[in-house]
N, C-alpha and C positions, 0 to 999 in steps of 0.2 A: 102662498105656501101650498104644497101638494101633499095630500095624505093618501096612503093606501095600506090595506091590511094584508099582512103575511100570516097565513095560518101557522100556528105553533103545533107542529106534529108531535113533538116530545116535550115533556116538562124539562125545565132547565137542568134538574139534577140527573137526568138521563143522557144529557149531551156530553159524552165523554171523548177523550182524546187518547187514542192508542199510541204507545211509544214503541219504537223499533227495537229489535234485539241489539242492534249496534249501539244505540243510545243507552240502553239499560246496562249493557256490558261496560261501557265507558264510565257510567255513573258509579257502578259497583267498584270499579277499579279506583276511581278518585276517592270514594268513601273510605277506602282502606288507609288513605293518607290523612284522614281527619279523625280526631278524637273529640267528643263532646263530654265534658265533665259537668254534671249538675251538682252544685253545692247544696248545703242544707237549707237554702232559701229557694232552690230551684233555678238559680241563675246559671245560664250556660257559659262555661269557659271553653271556648272553641280553639283547638290547637291543630294547625295544619302545617304541612311541609312547606307549602308556598302560600303567598297571599291569596291566590285563587282558591286554594284548598280551604283556607280560613273563611272566605266568602261562601263557598259551597256549604260548609258546615253551619255557618251563621244562618243562612237562609233556611236550611233544613230545620234548625232549632227554632227559628221564628215561627215556622209553619206548625211545628209541634205545639207551640205555646198558644198561637192564635191565628190560624190560617185565615179566618174570616176577615180580620183586620188587614192582613197582608193583601188579600185579594181586593178588598173594598177600596184601598188606597189607589190601586191601579185601575179599577173600574172607573173611579172618579177621574183620574188623570187621562184616561182614554176617552172621556166624555161619553160614557155608556151607562150612567147611573139609571137612566129612565128604563133601560131594558130590565132592570132588577126591581126598581121601586115604582115604576109607572110614570105617566106623562106629567106628573107634578114636577119631575126633575128635568123636563125637556129643555127649558131655557138655561138651567145650570149647565147641562151638557153642551148647549150651544156656546155658552161663554167659554168653556174649556176648549172647545174645538176651534174657536176663533183665535185664541191666544196661544194654544199649544198645537202645533201641527205634527202629527205622528210621522209624516214624511220627512220632516226635518230631523226627528230623532233617529229614524232609520239611516238617513244620510250621515249623521254624525257617527253612528255606530260603525258604518262601513269605512269611514275615514279615520277612526280612532287609532291612537297608537296601540301597538300590539299588546302592551301590558294592560291597558285599560279594557281592550276587547276581551282579554282573558278573564278579567274580573266580571265583566258583563255576561260572558258565557257561563261562568260559574254561578252567578246570580240565578240565571234561568235554570241551569242544571240542578241546583240544589232544591229549588221549589218543585220542579217537575219530577225529580226523584222522590220527593216526599209524596207527591200525588200518586206516583206509581206504587210506592210501598204502603200507602194508606188509602185503599180504594173506598173505605167507609167515609172518607172525607169527600163531600160532594160540593164542588165549586158552585157558587151562585151563577157564574157566567164564564170565567176564564179557565178553560180546561188545559191549556198549554201556555206557559209564560215564555215570552220572547226575550232574547238578550238585549234588544234595544229599549226595553221598557225603562230602565234606570235613566235613560236620556230624555224621558218625558218629564222627569221630576228630579232636577239636579240640585235641589235645595231641601234640606231636612225640616224647614220651618213649617209649622201648622198653617201659616198664612202666606205660603210661597207665591200664590197667584196675585198679580197686581194689575188692576185695571184703572189706576188713578182713582178718581172719585166716582166712577160709573158703577152702578150696581145692577144686579140681574133684573130688577124691575124696569129700569130704563131700557135695558136690552130687549125685554119682552115687549114693552110698549112700542119700540121701533119695529121689530120684526113681525109682531103679530097684529099690531094695530089695536090691541085690546088693553086698555088702561089697567095697570096693576098697582095696588097700594100695599105696602108692607107696614104692618103695625108692630112697633117694638113693645112687646108685652113685659119684658123683664130687662130693664136697663143694665142690671149688673152683669148680664151675660153678653151684651152686645158690644164686643170689643171693636168691631168694624165701625160702628156708628160713633162711638166715643173713644177715639184713639188715646191710648195711654191709660185707660181705665183698668184693663187687665194686661197681663203680659208676663214678664219674667224679671228676675233679679240676678245680677252678677256682681260679685265683690272680689277684689284682689288685694292682698296685703304683702307689702315688701318686707324683706328681712329686718329693716330698721325698726319695725313696730311689732315683730313677733318675738315670742319668748325664746325660741330656739335659733333665731337668725336665719330661718328658712322662709321662702315665699309660700303663701297659702292662697288657694283659689276656692271660692264658694260658688257652686253651681245650683241655680234655683229657678228652673223654668216653670212657668204657670201655663198649663195647657189643659185641654180636655183630659179627664182621667182616662188612664189606660191607653193613651195615644202612643206612648213609647215604653218599651221594656228596658231592663238593665242587662248588659251583656259584656263579655270579655272576649277579645280576638287576639290570637297569637299565631305567628308563623316563624319559620326559620329564615325568612327573608327580612327580618328586622321589625316586623309588626308586633306590637304589644300594647294594645289600647283598651281602655275600660270606660264605660259610660252608658249613655242612653242612645238607642238607635230607633229611628222612626220605623214603624212597621213597614216592611217591604223594601227598605233601603239597606245597602250593604256597607255603610260606613258609620262609625261612631259620630253622632251629630254633636253631642255635648259631653265632654269627658276629658280624658288625660292619658298620657303615656308616662314613662319614667322621667322624661325630660321636660315636658310642658303640659299645660292644660288650657282648655278653651271653653268659654261659655258664651252663648249667643242670646242676645235680647232683640226683640222685634224693634224695627226702626221706622221712623216717619220720614227718613231721607227721601227726597223726591227722586224716585228712580223710574217713574212712568209719567207720561204727559198726555193731555187731551188737546186735540186740534180742531178748530172750527173750519170745516171744509165748505167751499163755495161750489155747490153741485148744480148741474143743470142737465136736462134731458135733450138729447139731439136725436136725429134720425138714426144715427149709427149706434146710439146707446148713451149711457150716462158718462158725463165728463166732469172734471173738477179743475178749478183755476189754480195755477201755480207759476209764479214769477211771470205773469202776463200771458201765459200760454194755457191752452187746454190740454189736459192729459186724460186718457181714458180711465174710468173707474174700473178696477178689476172686479169681476164677479165670479163667485165660486159657489157651486151648489153643494150644500152640506146636508146629508141625509142622516137623520137621527131617529133611531128606533126606540119605541116605548112599549112596555108591557101594557096590554089592555085586555081584560078578561082572559080568555083562553088563547089569545093571539098576540101578535106583535104589530103595532101600527107604525109605519114609517112616515116621517114628516120631512119633506124636502124644503129646505130654506135657501133662498138665493141670497147669499151673503156678499156684502160690498167691502172693498178695500181700496185705500189709497196707498201711496208709498209709505205713509206714516204707520199704517196698520189698519185693523178692521174698523168699520163704522159700527158703533155700539150704542148710539143714542141720538135723539133729536131734541134740541133745546131751542126754544124761540124760533122754530121753523128752520133751524140750521143743523146740518148733519155733523156729528162729532165722532172723530176717529181717536184711537188710542195707540200710543207708541210705548212699547215696554219690552224688556227682555225677560221672558218668563221661563225660559229654559236655555241653558248654554253649556256646551261641553266642558268649557273651562271651569264651570261651577262644580261639576262632578269630579274633575281632576283635583280641584282645590280641596274639596271635601275629603278625598282620599289621602292626598299628600300631607295634609296637616296632621293626620293620625300618626304619621311616621316621622314628623319633624323632630330633630334631635337637638335643636338650639334655637335661640331667638332669631338668628340669621336665617335658619331654615324656615321658620314659621313666617317671617316677613316675605320670603320668596313666594310662599303660597298666596299671600295677600296680593302680591304683584300680578297674579293671574286675573284679578278683578272679576272673580266668578261668583262672589257672594251677593246675591241680588237683593235680599230683603232684611239682612241682619247686621247688628252691631256685634263686636267681639270684645269680651273681657278675657284677659290672658295673664298667666303667671308661669314661671319656669324655675328649673333647678339652678340656673345661673343667678337667680335672685331678681330677675326682671319682673315688673308688672306693667301692663299696657292696656290701652283701650283705643279701639278704632270705631268711629261712628259711621256705619255703612261701609261699603267697599266698592261696588260698581256704581259710580255716580257720573251721569252724563254732564259734560260741560255745556253751559248755556249762556246766552246773552242776558246779563243781569238786569237790563232795562225792562224786561218783560216780567209780568207777574205770573210765575209758574204755578201758583196755587190754583189758578183759573185756566180755562181753555184758552189757548193762544191762537193767533191767526195762522191758519194752515196754508194760506195762499202765497206765502213768501218764504224764501230760503233763509231769511234772517232768523227764523225760529227753529231752524234745524239744530240738532245736537252737534256739537263740535268736538267729537271724540269723547274720551272719558278722563276724569281726573286721575292723576297718579296718586298712589296711596299716601305719599307724603304731603299732598295738597289737601287731604281730607281732614276733618276734625279728629284729632287724636291726642292722647296723653300718654307719655312713656316715663315711668319712674318719677312721678311727681314728688316733691319734697315732703309732703304730708304723710306719704307712705301707704295710702290706700286709694282705691278707685271703686266707684260704684256706678251702675246704671240700672234703672228700674223702668225702662221704656220711657225715660224722661229726657229732658234737655241734656246735651253733652256739656253744657256750660256750667254745670254743677258737679261734674263727674269726679272731681278731686277737690271739692269744696272751694276755698278761696284760691286754690292753685289750678283751677280749671282753665281750659282754653277760653278766649275772649270772643264773644259773639260778633263783634264788629270786624273781626279779621276774616270772616267767611261770607260767601254769598248766601242769601236767605234760603235758597232752595236746598242748600247742603245740610241744614239742620233746623227744619221747621218745628221740631218736637218742642212741646211746652213742658212745664214742670207739672208733676203730679204729687199726690200726698205721700206715696211710697218714697219718691225721691227726697222729699223734705225729711221724712223720717230716717232714711238711710244716712244722709249727711249728719244728722244729729247723733244717731247711734254709733256710727263708725268713729266719731270724734271722742267717744267716751272711754276708749281703752287704748293703751299704747304697748301692751305686752300680750299680743294675741296668741292663742293656741287653737287647735282644731275645736276644742270644746267651747272656747269663748267665741269663736267665729260662728258656730252653730247657734249659740245663745243670742248673738247679735242678729243672726238671720231670722230668729223667731221672736223678735221684739214685738210685744202685743199692744204698743201704744197706737192709738188711732188718731193720727194728726188731723184728719178732716173734722172729726167731732170736737177737737180742741178749738175749732173756729165756730162750728155750727151750733153746738149745744149751749155755750155761753150766750149766744144771740137769742136762742130759744128761752133760756131762763130769764134773761134780761127783759125780753118782750113780755113775758108773763108778769114779772114783778112791776113793770112800768104800766101795764095796760089792763090788768085783771084785778078787780077789787074782790074782797071777801064776800061781798053781797052778790056778786055776779054768779050766774048759773055755771059759767065756765070754770070758776074757781074750784067748785066742788069736784068737777070732773077731772081737773088737771093737777091740783095741788100736790097730791101724794106722789104722782109720777115726776113732777118737777123736783120734789124733794130728793127723790132717788138720783135724778140726773145732776142736781146741784152739787152733790157730794161725790160724784163719780170721778175716778182718777183717769178716765179715758183709756183704760186697758180692758181688753175683752177677756172673757173667761167662761168656762162651763157653768159656773155658779152665779154668773152676773145677770141680774135682772135689768140693770142699766144697759147692758149690751143689747138685750132683746128690744128694749124700748128704742134705743138709738138706731139700730139697724132697720127695724120695721118703720120707724118714722123717717129715716133717711131715704128709704126706697120711695116714699110718697113725695118727698120734696125734690128728689134729684132731677126729675124731668124739668122742673122750673129752674133749677140751677144751670143746667146745660142749655136752656133756652135764653139764659140771661145775655143781654146785649150791652156791652160796655162801649159807649160811643167813642170815648177817647182812647180806647185800647182794642183796636180791631183784632189783634192776634191774641186775645185773652185765652189763657189755658184754663184747665179745670180748677186750679188753685185760685187764680184771679177771679173766676166766676163765683166760686164758693165764698170768697171773701166779700165780693161785691154784694152777693145775695144776702149774706149774713148781716151786712151793714144796712142794706136798703130794703129788705123784705118788709112788707106790711105785716102787722101782728097776726092777721088771719092766715097769711101764707105760712107762718111758723106754727101757730097754735092749733088751728083746725086739723092739720095733718096728725098732730099728736093725739088729739081727741079721737080721730078716726082710728089711729093705731090702737088706742086703749079699747075702743069698742070692738075692733076686729079680734083682739086677743081674748076679750071676754066671750065673744061669740064662738070662737074656735075652741077655747080651753076652759071656759067658765070663770076665768079670772085673768087679770092683766099682769099679775106678779109672777111671770114665767121666767125661770132661769134659762139662759141661752142654750145650754147643753141639752135641755129637755126637748127642745124643738129642732135644734140644729144637729143633724145626724150624719153619720157615715154608714152607708149600707151597700153591699154588693151581693145581690141574690140572683143575678142573671148574667149570662155571657153575651147577651144580645148587644149589638153595637148601640142601638137606641136604648136609653136608660129605662129601667123598670124599678119601681120602688113600692114598698108596701108597709104601711104603719103597723100592721099586725105581726110583722116579722122582725127578727132581731136586728138591732142597729147599735151603733156606738156614738156616744155624745162627743161633740167636737166644740172646743172653745174658740176656734179661729173664725174670722170673718173674711169677706171679700177684700181684696187689696184696694178696691176703689176707695176705702175709708182710710188708707194709709198704713194698714198692717203689712209688714214685710212678708210673712208667709201667707199666701192667699188661699182662701177656701170659699169659693163661690157656691152657695146653695140656694135652692128655691123649692117652692111647693110644686107638686105634680097633680094631675087629675086623680082624685080619690085619696089624696094624702093631706093631712093637716100639718104634719111635720115637714121641715125643710131638709132636703138631701143634697149633698155635695156632688157637683158635676164637673168642676173646673178648679184649677189652682195648682198648688204644689204637686208635682208629679214625681219625677226623679230628682232627688236632692242629694248633693254630695259636697263634702269638704275634703280637700286633698292638700297635704303638706309635702312639698318637694324637698329634696335633700341636695345640698351642695357637696360635691365630691370630685376628687381628681379623676381624670379619665383612666379607666382600667384599674382603679385602685382595688386592692384586695380587702375583703371584709368591709366593703362600703356599706354605709347605713342605707336603710330602705325608706322609700316614700311611705307615708301613712295616709289612709283615707277612710272615711266613714260615709255611709250612704243610707238612703231611705227611699222606698218606692210606694206609691199610692196603691194600697190594697194588696197586691201580690204579683208575682211574675207571670202566672199562668192565666189564660182566658178560659180554661176548662173548669166548669163548676165542680167537677168531681175531684179536682186536684187539691191537695192540701196547701198548695201555693197559690190558690185562687184569692185568698183573703188573709194569708198568714201574717202580713205586715199591717193589717187594719188597725189593731189596737196601738201598735207602735206609731203608726202614722198620725193617729188622733192625738198623741201625746208629744210628737216630735222627738221620738227616741230612735236614734240611729244605730245601725249595725256596722261591724267592721267590714271593710272591703278586702276581699281575698285576691290580691294582685299577683303574688308570687306563687309559682307552681307548688312549692313545698307546703305553703299554707292551704292551697286549694286541695291538695291530696289529704290533708288532715280533716277535711270537711266534705268528703265525697259522699253524695247520696246515690249517684248513678254515673257510670262511665261506659261509653259505648261509641261505636262508629255509626254514622248516619245509616239508617236502614235496618239496624239490628233491633 
């Protein structure tokens, strides 16, 4: 690697971009075609003459609400985080630059269909017009947004980048030669390490089990708080979509229109692979073996800049590629490459076109684009259909290879053989039970006993295991057969913790069998065991048992996930928990509980702590990096992390300087929508109904009344009515304006 220092002449905030008079005039003209109506929750309802006008207005409104998050998402996708945060981000930037080539995004933009190019132009114009009209907003790095940026990030998922099983530490080890070890300090947060621990829920209900005879969709993503706002986009070209949009993207990622709705859950579908490359050094350079021949290793110099003191230090890295993709690790002396589709123009097209789908047939056509790289889809519509698709863009492979591991890169036998058509993937359409669920879990329980059968599909197509949310969802959804929106919301907020239904009885049994009254341990544990023995396994603000269980659970969960079940190589988290509960030694169960009691006493003076006393919801800073303070106001929350099987997720933890736990991840935008069957062009047709809830509030501005106006509602699971129709919006206007006014 080569490093050299570039003097930083001006601080970042003074590096500005001037806009031409022609640009400004064009933006001002387009702004007149756009109206932004803020309702009494601050939610922007954006109305434009064309789809491009709606995009222009949406991006302007996003910047008003939280420009920092809009910008930061593109700084990340450009692989330039180190320029803002320093050299600690250098190898994260390298990872992005290896798997997302901005030159490819530019090429796609230049070849895009005219309609898509117009949307991309309006994306950039809306943000740049905001920067022109708001000079007090100082970008951290990007002073001018380019129209090809959306083609860097064609998936709205929080985990859209796939590098198979290679992480940034392996990447650093390979390219720096400096060993790096990552320590997982809080297992509840680490969704990448423990797949299926966190994620999202999607439920769909067919007319046969709803009270009104209409299909209902439940949208429940679990992501980092404030990662997505709630928005409404309307145009005179047939666009009328409502839902959650990821900061900086111009399409509704999870939401609905009048005809259909879509919810995405993260998937473990194998959409990326690692290859063992046979590399050697020749006089002419590096080569690799492929089908008995030597092929030259492609080398590319990548320059990454990082903030350092008052300057910028540039690091030049000589990156290696085979035809499979970038070399990203070295294992057992062998170079490992990664093959993945991490951005694709069809992905962006699919994301936009589904927002305008008018029927089940329309929606299926968007799926045929195979542009959804990392997600499953839960669907419902006004025709009464419900459906589930597990993944979307799935490569065809030779099933004789174990695709969970790195495969032989020296032979064409391991090449992808095209992509599966959508009807070849794991799916369920209108199952006889009348409901569908996915909680980042196996698709083979998506419709209970009516689910697809595992033996009918190659292993790489659905490696997802079961999790405790999935178990709880199947149980909950079977308990009602006359669903309404309110009943759907209640089902989505079921507080039973299915993991502790297995773990706590094992703890109590171990105590009863192994601890005598004369033992010192008896005095330390007996009262807490009594609390847990009578617990109904439901969490709540006033529950001492919840505090004991969660704090104890955090101490034993590393051992659970380290559990090896010899006869069950593909054990999921449920299998491991059951095995651990059955086979754990008494000290593995009882000593962590004693440590939990001692920790609670040390922190709070007693162990009898109600969960809501220490589990809090607080928003006191607009910074992207969380800030919390025990001395400032916060709201008690009775929910827990979805790792324990609770359907609504609320992942909280302690921070430096805090004794209380504060939420950082979980339920974000939540929505239940009921579609209406109606004849085409019928007069006086009934309207769809929807209710929603957003973590905290719409605005990222600490001075806005919408910064935390949904905080108390969020802590209680109390939803608001969605204002989908223009006349309802106009009855709840807080502010109406053209962009720039």
